[in-house]
C-alpha positions as CSV (number, residue, x, y, z in Angstrom):
1,M,88.7,-35.6,-187.5
2,D,89.0,-38.8,-189.6
3,A,86.0,-39.4,-191.8
4,L,85.3,-42.9,-190.6
5,E,85.7,-41.8,-186.9
6,L,83.2,-39.0,-187.6
7,L,80.7,-41.4,-189.2
8,L,81.0,-44.1,-186.5
9,N,80.6,-41.5,-183.7
10,R,77.8,-39.4,-185.3
11,H,75.6,-37.8,-182.6
12,S,73.2,-35.0,-182.3
13,A,73.7,-32.1,-179.9
14,P,70.3,-30.7,-178.8
15,R,71.7,-28.0,-176.6
16,L,73.4,-25.3,-178.7
17,T,74.7,-21.8,-178.3
18,E,76.6,-19.1,-180.2
19,P,78.6,-19.0,-182.3
20,A,76.9,-20.5,-185.2
21,P,78.8,-21.7,-188.3
22,S,79.4,-18.8,-190.6
23,G,81.7,-17.8,-193.5
24,S,83.7,-20.6,-195.1
25,V,82.6,-23.1,-192.4
26,L,78.9,-22.5,-193.4
27,D,79.9,-22.6,-197.1
28,N,81.4,-26.1,-196.4
29,I,78.3,-27.2,-194.7
30,I,76.1,-26.1,-197.7
31,K,78.6,-27.7,-200.2
32,A,78.4,-31.0,-198.3
33,G,74.6,-30.9,-198.6
34,L,75.0,-30.3,-202.3
35,R,77.0,-33.6,-202.6
36,A,74.0,-35.7,-201.6
37,P,73.1,-38.6,-203.9
38,D,71.3,-37.1,-206.9
39,H,69.8,-39.5,-209.4
40,G,69.3,-37.7,-212.7
41,T,71.3,-34.7,-211.5
42,L,68.0,-33.0,-210.6
43,T,69.4,-31.2,-207.5
44,P,66.1,-31.8,-205.7
45,W,66.9,-29.8,-202.6
46,Q,66.8,-26.3,-201.2
47,F,68.2,-24.8,-198.1
48,I,66.6,-21.9,-196.2
49,L,68.9,-20.2,-193.6
50,I,67.0,-19.0,-190.5
51,E,69.2,-16.9,-188.3
52,G,69.2,-13.6,-186.3
53,K,65.8,-12.0,-186.3
54,G,64.6,-14.7,-188.8
55,R,64.5,-17.1,-185.9
56,E,61.8,-15.0,-184.2
57,R,59.9,-14.7,-187.4
58,F,60.1,-18.5,-187.8
59,G,58.8,-18.9,-184.2
60,E,55.8,-16.7,-185.1
61,L,55.2,-18.8,-188.2
62,L,55.3,-22.0,-186.2
63,A,53.0,-20.5,-183.6
64,A,50.5,-19.3,-186.3
65,A,50.5,-22.9,-187.7
66,A,50.0,-24.3,-184.2
67,A,47.1,-21.9,-183.5
68,E,45.4,-22.8,-186.8
69,R,45.7,-26.5,-185.8
70,G,44.0,-25.8,-182.5
71,E,47.0,-26.6,-180.4
72,P,46.8,-25.7,-176.7
73,E,48.1,-22.2,-175.7
74,E,51.2,-23.7,-174.0
75,A,52.1,-25.5,-177.2
76,I,51.7,-22.3,-179.2
77,E,54.0,-20.5,-176.7
78,R,56.6,-23.2,-177.1
79,C,56.6,-22.7,-180.8
80,L,57.7,-19.1,-180.3
81,D,60.8,-20.2,-178.4
82,A,61.6,-23.4,-180.4
83,P,63.8,-21.6,-183.0
84,L,65.8,-19.9,-180.3
85,R,67.3,-23.2,-179.3
86,A,70.1,-22.7,-181.8
87,P,71.8,-19.7,-183.4
88,L,71.2,-21.1,-186.9
89,I,68.5,-23.3,-188.4
90,I,68.7,-24.7,-192.0
91,A,65.3,-25.7,-193.2
92,V,65.8,-28.4,-195.9
93,A,63.1,-29.2,-198.5
94,T,62.9,-30.9,-201.7
95,R,62.7,-28.9,-204.9
96,Y,60.6,-31.5,-206.7
97,H,61.1,-32.2,-210.4
98,D,58.6,-34.3,-212.3
99,H,60.8,-37.0,-213.8
100,P,59.9,-40.4,-215.3
101,K,62.8,-42.3,-213.6
102,V,63.2,-40.4,-210.3
103,P,60.1,-40.6,-208.2
104,R,59.1,-38.1,-205.5
105,L,60.3,-40.4,-202.7
106,E,63.8,-40.7,-204.1
107,Q,64.0,-36.9,-204.3
108,E,62.9,-36.6,-200.7
109,L,65.4,-39.2,-199.6
110,S,68.1,-37.2,-201.5
111,A,67.1,-34.1,-199.5
112,G,67.3,-36.1,-196.3
113,C,70.8,-37.3,-197.2
114,A,71.7,-33.6,-197.6
115,V,70.7,-32.9,-194.0
116,M,72.9,-35.7,-192.7
117,A,75.8,-34.5,-194.9
118,M,75.4,-31.0,-193.5
119,Q,75.3,-32.2,-189.9
120,M,78.5,-34.3,-190.5
121,A,80.2,-31.3,-192.1
122,A,79.3,-29.1,-189.1
123,Q,80.6,-31.7,-186.7
124,A,83.8,-32.1,-188.7
125,Q,84.5,-28.4,-188.3
126,G,83.9,-28.2,-184.5
127,F,80.1,-27.4,-184.5
128,N,77.2,-29.7,-184.2
129,G,73.4,-29.7,-184.3
130,I,70.3,-31.8,-184.3
131,W,67.9,-32.7,-187.1
132,R,64.4,-31.8,-186.0
133,S,61.2,-32.8,-187.7
134,G,57.5,-33.1,-186.5
135,W,54.2,-32.0,-187.9
136,F,55.7,-28.7,-189.0
137,M,57.2,-30.5,-192.0
138,F,53.8,-31.3,-193.3
139,D,52.0,-28.0,-192.5
140,E,50.8,-25.9,-195.4
141,I,51.1,-22.6,-193.4
142,V,54.8,-23.4,-192.6
143,S,55.6,-24.4,-196.1
144,K,54.0,-21.3,-197.6
145,G,55.6,-19.1,-195.0
146,L,59.0,-20.4,-196.0
147,G,58.2,-19.7,-199.6
148,L,58.0,-23.3,-200.8
149,A,56.2,-24.3,-204.0
150,E,53.2,-26.6,-203.6
151,D,55.1,-29.7,-204.8
152,D,58.0,-29.1,-202.4
153,Q,58.3,-31.1,-199.2
154,L,60.2,-30.1,-196.0
155,V,62.4,-32.9,-194.8
156,G,63.6,-31.3,-191.7
157,F,65.1,-28.5,-189.8
158,L,68.9,-28.7,-189.0
159,Y,69.6,-26.7,-185.8
160,L,73.3,-25.8,-185.7
161,G,75.6,-24.1,-183.3
162,T,78.2,-24.7,-180.7
163,P,77.4,-27.6,-178.3
164,V,76.7,-26.4,-174.8
165,S,78.2,-29.5,-173.2
166,E,80.0,-32.7,-174.2
167,V,77.6,-35.4,-175.5
168,R,77.3,-38.4,-173.3
169,K,78.8,-41.7,-174.7
170,I,76.9,-43.0,-177.7
171,R,75.3,-46.3,-177.1
172,E,76.9,-49.2,-179.0
173,L,74.6,-51.1,-181.4
174,D,75.3,-54.7,-182.4
175,P,75.4,-54.7,-186.2
176,A,74.3,-58.4,-186.1
177,A,70.9,-57.2,-184.8
178,F,70.3,-55.2,-188.0
179,V,71.9,-57.3,-190.7
180,R,70.7,-60.5,-192.4
181,S,71.6,-62.3,-195.6
182,F,69.3,-63.0,-198.5
């Protein structure tokens, strides 16, 4: 797929099944993430692969965090199943570095760019996924459970796999509605 065509037709695929990207395809996805903008060459990202039985452990971690927050029982139950919606999840977080010229926000944005690059790389190789977020990204139990340092910040969970169905046509946006001159 042509790079411009890929970017102009970017879409998420929320319904995913086996197979998940693996081998050289997964290596390409990770390498694409490593090409995110990186002011100061700080490499302010880290990627945590959640697959196989790890998805069940991740569901238990999410459920524990939800219970600690006082979420209703049905929400806690949904947490157990959430990671099973894709055969592979990549949790993406900053690996924060104190730096006088590269603030925390810029490092978080860099990690966010890594997520998009990885989704594009997956789509370019015949897979797809969806970038999920939510309160889990800011939960101390989830962060600690994933082995993050106190200064690190989750920026999202990239669910990857084979799309179950064709994605409906992407809505066209008028660039003029988003662009203005200064």
